[in-house]
C-alpha positions in Angstrom: -31.9 -42.6 0.7 -28.5 -42.9 2.3 -26.5 -45.7 0.8 -29.0 -48.6 0.5 -31.1 -47.4 3.5 -34.1 -45.3 2.7 -34.8 -42.4 5.2 -38.1 -42.5 6.9 -39.5 -40.1 9.5 -39.0 -42.7 12.2 -35.3 -43.5 11.4 -34.2 -40.0 10.3 -32.1 -39.2 13.4 -29.8 -37.0 11.4 -32.3 -34.1 11.2 -31.1 -31.0 13.1 -34.3 -30.7 15.0 -33.7 -34.1 16.6 -30.2 -33.3 17.8 -29.5 -32.7 21.5 -29.3 -29.1 22.6 -25.5 -29.3 23.3 -24.9 -30.6 19.8 -26.9 -27.8 18.2 -24.9 -25.2 20.1 -21.6 -26.9 19.3 -22.4 -26.9 15.6 -23.4 -23.2 15.7 -20.1 -22.4 17.4 -18.1 -24.4 14.9 -19.9 -22.6 12.0 -19.3 -19.2 13.6 -15.6 -19.9 14.1 -15.3 -21.1 10.5 -17.1 -18.0 9.2 -14.9 -15.7 11.3 -11.8 -17.5 10.1 -12.7 -17.2 6.5 -13.6 -13.5 6.9 -10.4 -12.8 8.7 -8.3 -14.6 6.0 -10.0 -12.6 3.2 -9.4 -9.3 5.1 -5.8 -10.1 5.7 -5.3 -11.2 2.0 -6.9 -7.9 0.9 -4.6 -5.9 3.2 -1.5 -7.8 2.0 -2.6 -7.1 -1.6 -3.0 -3.4 -0.9 0.4 -3.2 0.7 2.2 -4.9 -2.1 0.7 -2.7 -4.8 2.7 0.3 -3.3 5.9 1.4 -4.9 8.1 4.5 -5.0 7.1 7.6 -7.0 10.4 7.4 -8.8 9.6 3.9 -10.1 6.2 4.9 -11.3 7.6 8.1 -12.9 10.2 6.1 -14.7 7.5 3.7 -16.1 5.2 6.5 -17.2 7.9 8.7 -18.7 9.5 5.8 -20.5 9.4 4.7 -24.1 6.2 2.6 -23.7 3.9 5.4 -22.4 5.8 8.7 -22.9 3.6 10.5 -20.4 4.2 13.8 -18.6 2.6 15.3 -15.5 -0.1 17.8 -16.4 -1.9 18.2 -13.1 -1.0 18.0 -9.4 -3.6 18.0 -6.6 -3.6 17.6 -2.8 -6.5 15.8 -1.1 -8.5 17.6 1.6 -6.6 16.0 4.5 -3.2 16.8 2.9 -2.4 13.1 3.1 -2.0 12.3 -0.7 -0.8 14.0 -3.8 -2.7 13.1 -7.0 -1.0 13.5 -10.4 -2.5 13.3 -13.9 0.0 12.0 -16.4 -0.8 12.3 -20.2 0.7 11.7 -23.6 -1.0 14.1 -26.0 0.3 12.2 -29.0 -1.1 8.8 -28.1 -4.0 9.9 -25.8 -2.8 7.7 -23.0 -3.4 9.0 -19.4 -2.7 7.8 -15.9 -3.8 9.1 -12.4 -1.3 8.3 -9.6 -1.5 8.8 -5.9 1.4 9.3 -3.5 0.9 9.3 0.3 2.9 11.3 2.9 4.7 8.0 3.7 6.0 7.8 0.1 3.7 5.0 -1.1 2.8 5.6 -4.8 0.1 3.7 -6.7 -1.5 3.9 -10.1 -5.2 4.6 -9.4 -6.7 4.5 -12.9 -5.5 4.8 -16.5 -6.9 5.0 -20.0 -6.1 5.6 -23.7 -8.3 8.5 -24.8 -8.7 12.1 -23.4 -9.4 15.6 -24.5 -7.8 18.7 -22.9 -10.6 21.3 -22.6 -10.0 25.0 -22.4 -11.0 26.7 -19.1 -14.7 27.5 -18.8 -15.9 24.9 -21.3 -17.4 22.6 -18.6 -19.7 24.1 -16.0 
């Protein structure tokens, strides 16, 4: 029922199957354009978010070395392409740890962090 008018098979002209061919194609194009616009907006928002989460290594180092975390670098590693340096920062007293990544361009990011770790002697894990 639409408003006070019941829909019957004879009067139901709003059904998609009864629309003219041009109207069906027009609706499909509108839906496609809307879907592409939404996808594009989401992609651009994701890219903007990724770019704004980048800072200098000095800023991250100051944060991690500071009073709140008191971490120090215990490991440095270069990825296979030589594009990024990964650092493991730890505070042996509190158990906090952080992994950072710095790109060739100088963009630094905190990748992951936690509050419990164990330093294992070499050869313990195979």
